[in-house]
A tleap script that builds the chain and sets N, CA, C and O, in Angstrom:
source leaprc.protein.ff14SB
mol = sequence {
  NMET ASP SER LEU LEU ARG GLU SER GLY ILE
  PRO PHE GLU LYS VAL ASN TYR TYR THR ALA
  PRO LEU THR LYS ARG LYS VAL ARG GLU LEU
  SER ALA LYS MET LYS LEU SER ALA ARG ALA
  LEU LEU ARG ALA SER GLU PRO ILE LEU CPRO
}
set mol.1.N position { 0.856 -1.249 -0.049 }
set mol.1.CA position { 0.015 0.106 0.020 }
set mol.1.C position { 0.823 1.251 0.141 }
set mol.1.O position { 0.509 2.337 -0.348 }
set mol.2.N position { 1.850 1.045 0.776 }
set mol.2.CA position { 2.713 2.465 0.896 }
set mol.2.C position { 3.488 2.774 -0.359 }
set mol.2.O position { 3.864 3.938 -0.501 }
set mol.3.N position { 3.814 1.772 -1.405 }
set mol.3.CA position { 4.372 1.982 -2.811 }
set mol.3.C position { 3.334 2.616 -3.450 }
set mol.3.O position { 3.700 3.670 -3.970 }
set mol.4.N position { 2.005 2.317 -3.620 }
set mol.4.CA position { 0.919 2.962 -4.205 }
set mol.4.C position { 0.820 4.420 -3.822 }
set mol.4.O position { 0.723 5.357 -4.615 }
set mol.5.N position { 0.855 4.486 -2.587 }
set mol.5.CA position { 0.841 6.108 -2.163 }
set mol.5.C position { 1.884 7.008 -2.589 }
set mol.5.O position { 1.686 8.144 -3.021 }
set mol.6.N position { 3.156 6.374 -2.428 }
set mol.6.CA position { 4.282 7.143 -2.984 }
set mol.6.C position { 4.227 7.391 -4.368 }
set mol.6.O position { 4.447 8.530 -4.780 }
set mol.7.N position { 3.945 6.417 -5.179 }
set mol.7.CA position { 3.942 6.591 -6.550 }
set mol.7.C position { 2.664 7.509 -6.851 }
set mol.7.O position { 2.560 8.023 -7.964 }
set mol.8.N position { 1.979 7.657 -6.159 }
set mol.8.CA position { 0.812 8.642 -6.404 }
set mol.8.C position { 0.945 10.133 -5.888 }
set mol.8.O position { 0.213 11.122 -5.936 }
set mol.9.N position { 2.177 9.868 -5.383 }
set mol.9.CA position { 2.554 11.409 -4.653 }
set mol.9.C position { 1.920 11.741 -3.351 }
set mol.9.O position { 2.152 12.802 -2.772 }
set mol.10.N position { 1.081 10.788 -2.872 }
set mol.10.CA position { 0.480 11.057 -1.536 }
set mol.10.C position { 1.047 11.053 -0.494 }
set mol.10.O position { 1.576 9.969 -0.246 }
set mol.11.N position { 1.224 12.141 0.562 }
set mol.11.CA position { 2.031 12.080 1.669 }
set mol.11.C position { 1.169 11.317 2.826 }
set mol.11.O position { -0.035 11.463 3.033 }
set mol.12.N position { 1.960 10.575 3.443 }
set mol.12.CA position { 1.487 9.645 4.307 }
set mol.12.C position { 2.584 9.525 5.633 }
set mol.12.O position { 3.754 9.870 5.471 }
set mol.13.N position { 2.159 9.070 6.785 }
set mol.13.CA position { 2.927 8.561 7.719 }
set mol.13.C position { 2.738 7.106 8.111 }
set mol.13.O position { 1.739 6.656 8.671 }
set mol.14.N position { 3.699 6.503 7.788 }
set mol.14.CA position { 3.472 4.864 8.218 }
set mol.14.C position { 3.606 4.595 9.618 }
set mol.14.O position { 4.694 4.997 10.031 }
set mol.15.N position { 2.794 3.984 10.620 }
set mol.15.CA position { 3.145 3.545 11.866 }
set mol.15.C position { 2.836 2.140 12.128 }
set mol.15.O position { 1.809 1.665 11.642 }
set mol.16.N position { 3.480 1.548 12.721 }
set mol.16.CA position { 3.493 0.217 13.188 }
set mol.16.C position { 2.730 0.208 14.540 }
set mol.16.O position { 3.373 0.579 15.522 }
set mol.17.N position { 1.695 -0.094 14.680 }
set mol.17.CA position { 1.019 0.065 15.829 }
set mol.17.C position { 1.160 -1.144 16.757 }
set mol.17.O position { 0.604 -1.258 17.850 }
set mol.18.N position { 1.980 -2.035 16.177 }
set mol.18.CA position { 2.421 -3.151 17.133 }
set mol.18.C position { 3.386 -2.805 18.103 }
set mol.18.O position { 3.448 -3.359 19.200 }
set mol.19.N position { 4.317 -1.690 17.639 }
set mol.19.CA position { 5.549 -1.398 18.478 }
set mol.19.C position { 5.295 -0.060 18.979 }
set mol.19.O position { 5.877 0.244 20.020 }
set mol.20.N position { 4.421 0.925 18.351 }
set mol.20.CA position { 3.799 2.060 19.004 }
set mol.20.C position { 2.321 2.148 18.793 }
set mol.20.O position { 1.811 2.683 17.808 }
set mol.21.N position { 1.680 1.603 19.756 }
set mol.21.CA position { 0.347 1.465 19.925 }
set mol.21.C position { -0.244 2.940 19.752 }
set mol.21.O position { 0.442 3.911 20.072 }
set mol.22.N position { -1.505 3.081 19.249 }
set mol.22.CA position { -2.105 4.378 19.009 }
set mol.22.C position { -2.827 4.739 20.364 }
set mol.22.O position { -3.487 3.911 20.992 }
set mol.23.N position { -2.672 5.849 20.698 }
set mol.23.CA position { -3.629 6.588 21.802 }
set mol.23.C position { -5.036 6.636 21.640 }
set mol.23.O position { -5.442 6.550 20.481 }
set mol.24.N position { -5.926 6.763 22.614 }
set mol.24.CA position { -7.326 6.730 22.591 }
set mol.24.C position { -7.600 8.286 21.703 }
set mol.24.O position { -8.513 8.347 20.880 }
set mol.25.N position { -6.821 9.334 21.947 }
set mol.25.CA position { -7.026 10.340 21.018 }
set mol.25.C position { -6.851 10.360 19.649 }
set mol.25.O position { -7.489 11.006 18.817 }
set mol.26.N position { -5.709 9.414 19.449 }
set mol.26.CA position { -5.411 9.244 18.006 }
set mol.26.C position { -6.487 8.454 17.330 }
set mol.26.O position { -6.912 8.850 16.244 }
set mol.27.N position { -6.931 7.440 17.847 }
set mol.27.CA position { -7.933 6.518 17.411 }
set mol.27.C position { -9.449 7.378 17.016 }
set mol.27.O position { -10.233 7.251 16.075 }
set mol.28.N position { -9.431 8.144 18.025 }
set mol.28.CA position { -10.861 9.081 17.704 }
set mol.28.C position { -10.349 9.971 16.648 }
set mol.28.O position { -11.036 10.032 15.629 }
set mol.29.N position { -9.361 10.616 16.697 }
set mol.29.CA position { -9.100 11.629 15.418 }
set mol.29.C position { -9.180 10.827 14.125 }
set mol.29.O position { -9.596 11.335 13.083 }
set mol.30.N position { -8.702 9.349 14.232 }
set mol.30.CA position { -8.635 8.698 12.723 }
set mol.30.C position { -9.832 8.354 12.490 }
set mol.30.O position { -10.196 8.304 11.315 }
set mol.31.N position { -10.710 8.042 13.505 }
set mol.31.CA position { -12.207 7.470 13.321 }
set mol.31.C position { -13.039 8.522 12.668 }
set mol.31.O position { -13.805 8.286 11.734 }
set mol.32.N position { -12.845 9.737 13.225 }
set mol.32.CA position { -13.478 10.813 12.954 }
set mol.32.C position { -13.376 11.257 11.317 }
set mol.32.O position { -14.260 11.626 10.543 }
set mol.33.N position { -11.987 11.072 11.136 }
set mol.33.CA position { -11.509 11.500 9.681 }
set mol.33.C position { -12.130 10.464 8.691 }
set mol.33.O position { -12.376 10.739 7.516 }
set mol.34.N position { -12.351 9.306 9.239 }
set mol.34.CA position { -12.894 8.386 8.311 }
set mol.34.C position { -14.500 8.186 8.273 }
set mol.34.O position { -15.077 7.520 7.414 }
set mol.35.N position { -15.106 8.844 9.302 }
set mol.35.CA position { -16.466 9.012 9.488 }
set mol.35.C position { -16.982 7.285 9.924 }
set mol.35.O position { -18.011 6.744 9.520 }
set mol.36.N position { -16.181 6.812 10.630 }
set mol.36.CA position { -16.506 5.556 11.076 }
set mol.36.C position { -16.413 5.402 12.652 }
set mol.36.O position { -15.484 6.024 13.167 }
set mol.37.N position { -17.207 4.694 13.471 }
set mol.37.CA position { -16.939 4.222 14.567 }
set mol.37.C position { -15.712 3.775 15.111 }
set mol.37.O position { -14.926 3.424 14.231 }
set mol.38.N position { -15.293 3.672 16.239 }
set mol.38.CA position { -14.205 2.790 16.760 }
set mol.38.C position { -14.236 1.514 16.435 }
set mol.38.O position { -13.275 0.939 15.923 }
set mol.39.N position { -15.418 0.928 16.722 }
set mol.39.CA position { -15.974 -0.356 16.713 }
set mol.39.C position { -15.736 -1.046 15.142 }
set mol.39.O position { -15.414 -2.197 14.848 }
set mol.40.N position { -16.016 0.080 14.306 }
set mol.40.CA position { -16.038 -0.259 12.786 }
set mol.40.C position { -14.465 -0.662 12.480 }
set mol.40.O position { -14.316 -1.524 11.614 }
set mol.41.N position { -13.471 -0.215 13.000 }
set mol.41.CA position { -12.152 -0.069 12.861 }
set mol.41.C position { -11.426 -1.527 13.358 }
set mol.41.O position { -10.274 -1.855 13.073 }
set mol.42.N position { -12.312 -2.256 14.107 }
set mol.42.CA position { -11.976 -3.476 14.494 }
set mol.42.C position { -11.896 -4.452 13.776 }
set mol.42.O position { -12.730 -4.558 12.878 }
set mol.43.N position { -10.926 -5.420 13.929 }
set mol.43.CA position { -11.044 -6.712 12.921 }
set mol.43.C position { -11.752 -7.797 13.502 }
set mol.43.O position { -11.143 -8.731 14.024 }
set mol.44.N position { -13.234 -7.737 13.442 }
set mol.44.CA position { -14.070 -8.508 14.194 }
set mol.44.C position { -14.138 -9.839 13.636 }
set mol.44.O position { -14.422 -10.825 14.314 }
set mol.45.N position { -13.816 -9.876 12.108 }
set mol.45.CA position { -14.018 -11.358 11.592 }
set mol.45.C position { -12.859 -12.061 11.633 }
set mol.45.O position { -12.865 -13.093 10.962 }
set mol.46.N position { -11.711 -11.762 12.318 }
set mol.46.CA position { -10.393 -12.462 12.343 }
set mol.46.C position { -10.641 -13.316 13.656 }
set mol.46.O position { -11.239 -12.868 14.634 }
set mol.47.N position { -10.131 -14.559 13.571 }
set mol.47.CA position { -10.157 -15.359 15.008 }
set mol.47.C position { -9.183 -14.757 16.050 }
set mol.47.O position { -8.163 -14.137 15.750 }
set mol.48.N position { -9.598 -15.001 17.265 }
set mol.48.CA position { -8.811 -14.402 18.454 }
set mol.48.C position { -7.708 -15.482 18.681 }
set mol.48.O position { -7.919 -16.673 18.909 }
set mol.49.N position { -6.465 -14.847 18.576 }
set mol.49.CA position { -5.530 -15.821 19.164 }
set mol.49.C position { -5.100 -15.852 20.544 }
set mol.49.O position { -4.978 -14.796 21.164 }
set mol.50.N position { -4.820 -17.156 21.167 }
set mol.50.CA position { -4.421 -17.194 22.564 }
set mol.50.C position { -3.262 -16.451 23.030 }
set mol.50.O position { -2.938 -16.494 24.217 }
savepdb mol mol.pdb
quit
């Protein structure tokens, strides 16, 4: 995905949320920009790993 954005000239910031978890504030900010609820951002269809 990042190569597509670079080729298109679209500025972006790549974040590895496994090593740098998002804050509540950032999740709210991103969900507002996407006009989605925080619940809609969750991967609900993937299996839960132990």
